[in-house]
Every structure is written in C-alpha cells, then in structure tokens.
NUPAMAR-560232 format. One record per residue (C-alpha): residue number from 1; residue in three letters; x, y, z negated. Coordinates in nm, 2 decimals. Layout:
% residues N
 pos code     px     py     pz
 NUM  ALA      X      Y      Z
...
//
This chain:
% residues 317
 pos code     px     py     pz
   1  UNK  10.11 -18.75  -0.71
   2  UNK  10.06 -18.51  -0.41
   3  UNK   9.80 -18.31  -0.61
   4  UNK  10.01 -18.30  -0.91
   5  UNK  10.31 -18.16  -0.71
   6  UNK  10.08 -17.91  -0.54
   7  UNK   9.94 -17.80  -0.87
   8  UNK  10.28 -17.75  -1.01
   9  UNK  10.39 -17.54  -0.70
  10  UNK  10.08 -17.32  -0.73
  11  UNK  10.14 -17.26  -1.10
  12  UNK  10.50 -17.17  -1.04
  13  UNK  10.41 -16.94  -0.76
  14  UNK  10.15 -16.77  -0.99
  15  UNK  10.41 -16.72  -1.26
  16  UNK  10.65 -16.57  -1.02
  17  UNK  10.41 -16.31  -0.89
  18  UNK  10.37 -15.97  -1.06
  19  UNK  10.04 -15.86  -1.22
  20  UNK   9.80 -15.74  -0.94
  21  UNK   9.58 -15.44  -1.00
  22  UNK   9.25 -15.40  -0.83
  23  UNK   9.29 -15.04  -0.73
  24  UNK   9.17 -14.89  -0.40
  25  UNK   9.32 -14.58  -0.24
  26  UNK   9.23 -14.24  -0.41
  27  UNK   8.87 -14.16  -0.33
  28  UNK   8.81 -14.50  -0.16
  29  UNK   8.58 -14.78  -0.30
  30  UNK   8.70 -15.14  -0.24
  31  UNK   8.43 -15.18   0.02
  32  UNK   8.26 -14.88   0.19
  33  UNK   7.92 -14.89   0.36
  34  UNK   7.99 -14.64   0.63
  35  UNK   8.19 -14.61   0.95
  36  UNK   8.36 -14.27   0.99
  37  UNK   8.33 -14.09   1.32
  38  UNK   8.68 -14.06   1.48
  39  UNK   8.69 -13.90   1.83
  40  UNK   8.95 -13.97   2.10
  41  UNK   9.17 -13.67   2.17
  42  UNK   9.52 -13.55   2.15
  43  UNK   9.76 -13.68   1.89
  44  UNK   9.88 -13.40   1.66
  45  UNK  10.08 -13.61   1.41
  46  UNK  10.44 -13.73   1.40
  47  UNK  10.58 -13.93   1.69
  48  UNK  10.85 -14.20   1.73
  49  UNK  11.15 -14.16   1.95
  50  UNK  10.98 -14.33   2.24
  51  UNK  10.69 -14.10   2.22
  52  UNK  10.44 -14.33   2.05
  53  UNK  10.22 -14.18   1.78
  54  UNK  10.37 -14.29   1.45
  55  UNK  10.11 -14.54   1.29
  56  UNK  10.36 -14.77   1.13
  57  UNK  10.24 -14.90   0.79
  58  UNK   9.99 -15.10   0.60
  59  UNK   9.62 -15.10   0.70
  60  UNK   9.30 -15.28   0.60
  61  UNK   8.94 -15.30   0.70
  62  UNK   8.70 -15.11   0.48
  63  UNK   8.35 -15.27   0.51
  64  UNK   8.39 -15.63   0.37
  65  UNK   8.56 -15.94   0.47
  66  UNK   8.51 -16.23   0.73
  67  UNK   8.22 -16.40   0.57
  68  UNK   7.95 -16.25   0.78
  69  UNK   8.01 -16.09   1.12
  70  UNK   7.69 -15.89   1.17
  71  UNK   7.59 -15.83   0.81
  72  UNK   7.94 -15.77   0.65
  73  UNK   7.82 -15.74   0.28
  74  UNK   7.57 -16.03   0.29
  75  UNK   7.81 -16.31   0.20
  76  UNK   7.88 -16.64   0.38
  77  UNK   7.60 -16.88   0.48
  78  UNK   7.46 -17.06   0.18
  79  UNK   7.63 -16.81  -0.06
  80  UNK   7.45 -16.48  -0.04
  81  UNK   7.62 -16.19  -0.22
  82  UNK   7.45 -15.97  -0.48
  83  UNK   7.47 -15.69  -0.23
  84  UNK   7.25 -15.91   0.00
  85  UNK   6.96 -15.83  -0.23
  86  UNK   6.97 -15.47  -0.12
  87  UNK   6.76 -15.36   0.17
  88  UNK   6.94 -15.39   0.50
  89  UNK   6.98 -15.02   0.55
  90  UNK   7.17 -14.99   0.21
  91  UNK   7.44 -15.24   0.32
  92  UNK   7.72 -15.18   0.55
  93  UNK   7.62 -15.18   0.92
  94  UNK   7.68 -15.47   1.16
  95  UNK   8.01 -15.47   1.32
  96  UNK   7.82 -15.50   1.65
  97  UNK   7.77 -15.13   1.72
  98  UNK   7.63 -15.19   2.07
  99  UNK   7.35 -15.31   2.11
 100  UNK   7.19 -15.07   1.85
 101  UNK   7.02 -15.36   1.67
 102  UNK   7.35 -15.50   1.56
 103  UNK   7.30 -15.84   1.71
 104  UNK   7.52 -16.00   1.98
 105  UNK   7.34 -16.04   2.31
 106  UNK   7.37 -16.42   2.33
 107  UNK   7.22 -16.62   2.61
 108  UNK   6.98 -16.88   2.46
 109  UNK   7.21 -17.18   2.47
 110  UNK   7.50 -16.98   2.31
 111  UNK   7.27 -16.85   2.04
 112  UNK   7.17 -17.21   1.96
 113  UNK   7.54 -17.30   1.91
 114  UNK   7.60 -17.01   1.69
 115  UNK   7.30 -17.09   1.47
 116  UNK   7.39 -17.45   1.45
 117  UNK   7.72 -17.37   1.30
 118  UNK   7.57 -17.12   1.06
 119  UNK   7.31 -17.38   0.93
 120  UNK   7.58 -17.64   0.87
 121  UNK   7.86 -17.41   0.75
 122  UNK   7.81 -17.47   0.37
 123  UNK   7.78 -17.85   0.41
 124  UNK   8.01 -17.94   0.71
 125  UNK   7.91 -18.30   0.79
 126  UNK   8.10 -18.29   1.11
 127  UNK   8.45 -18.15   1.19
 128  UNK   8.30 -17.89   1.43
 129  UNK   8.14 -17.72   1.14
 130  UNK   8.46 -17.64   0.96
 131  UNK   8.57 -17.29   1.03
 132  UNK   8.92 -17.29   1.19
 133  UNK   9.06 -17.04   0.93
 134  UNK   8.99 -17.31   0.66
 135  UNK   9.25 -17.53   0.85
 136  UNK   9.51 -17.24   0.85
 137  UNK   9.45 -17.16   1.22
 138  UNK   9.53 -16.80   1.33
 139  UNK   9.24 -16.56   1.27
 140  UNK   9.23 -16.45   1.63
 141  UNK   9.07 -16.15   1.80
 142  UNK   8.90 -15.97   1.64
 143  UNK   8.89 -16.15   1.31
 144  UNK   9.24 -16.08   1.19
 145  UNK   9.14 -15.72   1.14
 146  UNK   8.90 -15.80   0.85
 147  UNK   9.06 -16.11   0.70
 148  UNK   9.31 -15.93   0.47
 149  UNK   9.52 -15.62   0.50
 150  UNK   9.80 -15.62   0.76
 151  UNK  10.11 -15.43   0.88
 152  UNK  10.17 -15.24   1.19
 153  UNK  10.52 -15.20   1.31
 154  UNK  10.64 -15.02   1.62
 155  UNK  10.93 -15.06   1.84
 156  UNK  11.03 -14.90   2.18
 157  UNK  10.76 -15.04   2.42
 158  UNK  10.58 -15.25   2.16
 159  UNK  10.32 -15.23   1.88
 160  UNK  10.32 -15.54   1.66
 161  UNK  10.05 -15.65   1.41
 162  UNK  10.17 -15.87   1.12
 163  UNK   9.86 -16.06   0.99
 164  UNK   9.82 -16.32   0.72
 165  UNK   9.71 -16.55   1.00
 166  UNK   9.95 -16.48   1.28
 167  UNK  10.11 -16.20   1.48
 168  UNK   9.99 -15.99   1.77
 169  UNK  10.24 -15.83   2.00
 170  UNK  10.10 -15.55   2.23
 171  UNK  10.33 -15.47   2.51
 172  UNK  10.34 -15.12   2.65
 173  UNK  10.57 -15.18   2.94
 174  UNK  10.30 -15.22   3.21
 175  UNK  10.39 -15.57   3.30
 176  UNK  10.11 -15.81   3.40
 177  UNK   9.94 -16.06   3.17
 178  UNK  10.07 -16.41   3.14
 179  UNK   9.95 -16.67   3.39
 180  UNK   9.58 -16.74   3.34
 181  UNK   9.64 -17.11   3.24
 182  UNK   9.83 -17.00   2.92
 183  UNK   9.58 -16.96   2.63
 184  UNK   9.68 -16.81   2.29
 185  UNK   9.50 -16.80   1.96
 186  UNK   9.59 -16.42   1.94
 187  UNK   9.56 -16.38   2.32
 188  UNK   9.79 -16.17   2.53
 189  UNK   9.77 -15.79   2.49
 190  UNK   9.89 -15.51   2.72
 191  UNK   9.84 -15.16   2.61
 192  UNK   9.91 -14.79   2.65
 193  UNK   9.86 -14.47   2.46
 194  UNK   9.60 -14.21   2.55
 195  UNK   9.65 -13.93   2.30
 196  UNK   9.54 -14.06   1.96
 197  UNK   9.41 -14.38   2.11
 198  UNK   9.58 -14.71   2.17
 199  UNK   9.40 -14.88   2.47
 200  UNK   9.46 -15.25   2.50
 201  UNK   9.36 -15.50   2.76
 202  UNK   9.32 -15.85   2.60
 203  UNK   9.34 -16.17   2.80
 204  UNK   9.45 -16.54   2.78
 205  UNK   9.23 -16.59   2.47
 206  UNK   9.19 -16.96   2.38
 207  UNK   8.87 -16.86   2.20
 208  UNK   8.91 -17.13   1.93
 209  UNK   8.89 -16.87   1.64
 210  UNK   8.54 -16.77   1.53
 211  UNK   8.44 -16.40   1.45
 212  UNK   8.32 -16.50   1.10
 213  UNK   8.17 -16.78   0.89
 214  UNK   7.84 -16.72   1.07
 215  UNK   7.98 -16.90   1.38
 216  UNK   7.98 -16.61   1.62
 217  UNK   8.21 -16.67   1.91
 218  UNK   8.34 -16.60   2.26
 219  UNK   8.48 -16.83   2.53
 220  UNK   8.81 -16.85   2.72
 221  UNK   8.66 -16.64   3.00
 222  UNK   8.61 -16.34   2.76
 223  UNK   8.75 -16.01   2.86
 224  UNK   8.82 -15.76   2.58
 225  UNK   8.91 -15.40   2.60
 226  UNK   9.02 -15.25   2.26
 227  UNK   9.05 -14.89   2.16
 228  UNK   9.23 -14.81   1.84
 229  UNK   9.13 -14.46   1.76
 230  UNK   9.34 -14.29   1.50
 231  UNK   9.24 -13.97   1.30
 232  UNK   9.46 -13.66   1.32
 233  UNK   9.61 -13.73   0.98
 234  UNK   9.70 -14.09   1.06
 235  UNK   9.50 -14.21   0.76
 236  UNK   9.22 -14.40   0.93
 237  UNK   9.14 -14.56   1.26
 238  UNK   8.84 -14.72   1.42
 239  UNK   8.89 -15.04   1.62
 240  UNK   8.64 -15.02   1.90
 241  UNK   8.63 -15.32   2.13
 242  UNK   8.41 -15.41   2.43
 243  UNK   8.35 -15.79   2.50
 244  UNK   8.24 -15.91   2.83
 245  UNK   8.17 -16.28   2.88
 246  UNK   7.88 -16.35   3.12
 247  UNK   7.90 -16.73   3.04
 248  UNK   7.74 -16.67   2.69
 249  UNK   7.63 -16.30   2.67
 250  UNK   7.35 -16.13   2.86
 251  UNK   7.56 -15.81   2.88
 252  UNK   7.88 -15.65   2.76
 253  UNK   7.87 -15.55   2.39
 254  UNK   8.09 -15.34   2.15
 255  UNK   8.23 -15.40   1.80
 256  UNK   8.34 -15.13   1.56
 257  UNK   8.57 -15.20   1.26
 258  UNK   8.69 -14.91   1.05
 259  UNK   9.04 -14.93   0.88
 260  UNK   9.23 -14.72   0.63
 261  UNK   9.60 -14.68   0.57
 262  UNK   9.78 -14.78   0.24
 263  UNK  10.12 -14.67   0.12
 264  UNK  10.34 -14.68  -0.20
 265  UNK  10.09 -14.43  -0.35
 266  UNK   9.84 -14.71  -0.38
 267  UNK   9.85 -14.99  -0.63
 268  UNK   9.88 -15.34  -0.48
 269  UNK   9.56 -15.55  -0.49
 270  UNK   9.45 -15.90  -0.40
 271  UNK   9.30 -15.83  -0.07
 272  UNK   9.36 -15.50   0.12
 273  UNK   9.72 -15.42   0.01
 274  UNK   9.90 -15.75  -0.08
 275  UNK  10.26 -15.62  -0.13
 276  UNK  10.53 -15.65  -0.40
 277  UNK  10.80 -15.39  -0.49
 278  UNK  11.13 -15.44  -0.31
 279  UNK  11.43 -15.48  -0.54
 280  UNK  11.60 -15.14  -0.48
 281  UNK  11.74 -15.02  -0.82
 282  UNK  11.79 -14.64  -0.82
 283  UNK  11.60 -14.59  -0.49
 284  UNK  11.25 -14.48  -0.42
 285  UNK  10.97 -14.74  -0.45
 286  UNK  10.93 -14.96  -0.14
 287  UNK  10.65 -15.21  -0.09
 288  UNK  10.70 -15.52   0.12
 289  UNK  10.45 -15.77   0.23
 290  UNK  10.54 -16.13   0.14
 291  UNK  10.46 -16.43   0.36
 292  UNK  10.12 -16.57   0.27
 293  UNK  10.11 -16.94   0.23
 294  UNK   9.80 -17.11   0.35
 295  UNK   9.70 -17.45   0.21
 296  UNK   9.47 -17.65   0.44
 297  UNK   9.13 -17.72   0.29
 298  UNK   9.23 -17.51  -0.02
 299  UNK   8.87 -17.54  -0.17
 300  UNK   8.69 -17.38  -0.33
 301  UNK   8.85 -17.11  -0.11
 302  UNK   8.85 -17.15   0.27
 303  UNK   8.47 -17.16   0.33
 304  UNK   8.34 -17.45   0.53
 305  UNK   8.59 -17.68   0.37
 306  UNK   8.39 -17.72   0.05
 307  UNK   8.28 -18.08   0.01
 308  UNK   8.53 -18.21   0.27
 309  UNK   8.74 -18.50   0.12
 310  UNK   9.08 -18.37   0.04
 311  UNK   9.25 -18.70   0.12
 312  UNK   9.07 -18.81   0.43
 313  UNK   8.98 -18.69   0.78
 314  UNK   8.63 -18.56   0.85
 315  UNK   8.49 -18.79   1.13
 316  UNK   8.21 -18.69   1.36
 317  UNK   7.91 -18.91   1.36
//
C-alpha cells in the first residue's frame, strides 16, 4: 500500500510539472572541463543598499556533480561514466587544486577509511557505506555547491544560500561563532567582503556530510576558510576554500569549484537551473525555485542506497 501511494504521488507530481528543457546558458555546455581564472580585486558591478556586491540570483557548478570528488567526470564508484574512458588530462580537473596532483593529503589511517567507503559504495552491506545524501541529509560544506543549482539571496548583514539539501546563512555582522559544542550539518559561517570576494570563516561543522560518493571527508575539528571570487560582470564565481584538519590531513589543502549564474534568459533544466515560471499574468517572466522533495532511499537514484531493502533497516554485521 505504501509503495502504491508513493507511486501515485510521484505520478501526480510529474503531471503537474511543466516540460523541462535541457538547455545550458548561451555559449555554455552542460558540463565544462576548465576552471576559469578569476582574480580577487575591486568590485565594479552593482551594489545593494548596504554596500554588498549584488550577486543575488541562481547559480550552479560547471564541472560535474557529486559522484566523484577528485575526478568529477569519472562517475560514481562502480558506475564509471563514458567520459571516464578518456585520458585523465581530457577530463575536468580535480576539485582539489592544491596539492597540484589533485589528491587530498590524507594521513594513512584516514586514507584507509576513505578507500574502504569507496570500495563498498556500490554494494553497501553496512549502514556506514550509505552516503548521507541518500538518506536526505543536508549536503554540507562544500558538497552543496555541486549537488544541484542553488539560489543566493542577500539581506542587510547576511548572505543566504538556498540549496536543495539545506540552507546556509553567512553572517556579516562580525559576531563570534556559536559555542564550539554546537555542531551543524552546514556549519556556522561568518564572513566579510573584500572587493569582489566574499571571505568566510567556517566552523562548528558536524562533518557528517561527505564530499562525494568516493567517501572523501573531514572531521569535526576541520577549519575552513572560503573565498567566493566573483568576476567583474557578476556572471561567474570561483569557490576557493582551504581546509585544515591535522587529525586526518598531512597539511592544509585547497578546493576550487567554478560556478556560473543563471537567469530568466536561460531555459530551466533538470539539474543546474531547476525553476518554474511564476504565475504573473501581464508581467515580465519571473522564475522561482520550488521546494525539492527528497525521498529516502529513492533508488535507483541516491547512490549508495541501491540494493538496500526499502522496507527494512540496514544492520551492521
């Protein structure tokens, strides 16, 4: 009965949705293979009343999804993509931009944990091998930036990210972080603007979210400094974040994730720009992002949930 009701709900939801076109922004392929160079400097674009650079709008990562952290176009463990057949230098670069080899500088014990997850991802015989996002948990930092597209809204003293898998509030008021014993899926973020760059100090991370289906991870002691570097036209930004966690890394390392801006000039699609037209007869087109409903263990989607009984708990053995 439960499955029948769920199937009916999904069918009705599908009927209610408008047709979705798979159209990228003009001049932009669905997934790029390069990271543009964007330098920090003065902001020359429009500003909001409180002096913030105006970066409000819809954005999305440009070099593939969450399946593989260090080889973005290779596909998830056990399901290599067609692109994975290409030589490594013909695929998108690792999101790890430092070290130059694109690998995370794990200490041996941490590397063993990551590899154990990766080996067991496609056949999760224990609950610890199920990726948290398959259970509808928040994507966390930094994964939310390459799960789906997202919206940035700005208010006096705040920058807010609306993700499919949670919300991040970045306070710009200079107040201290939350007490250290309070841990959050999307952490606690305090930032300030330096010209075209939003600089954010990230703390209070519960570290339950993984970086990708390859099992890359941090711990609750991780310190993250993010730099959102916007181009002068406000059309792109690079997310450049430095991670420091001596409990599992041999040294600090840096991730770089490029993003591009979307607007009503772009056709909605099923990944980057998941919006629907607002009902505004006689007014200019306005796209709005609907709430995305996650269904736990929604196989065959979800990754890491495939093969898990849908009506029973997974028990560690």
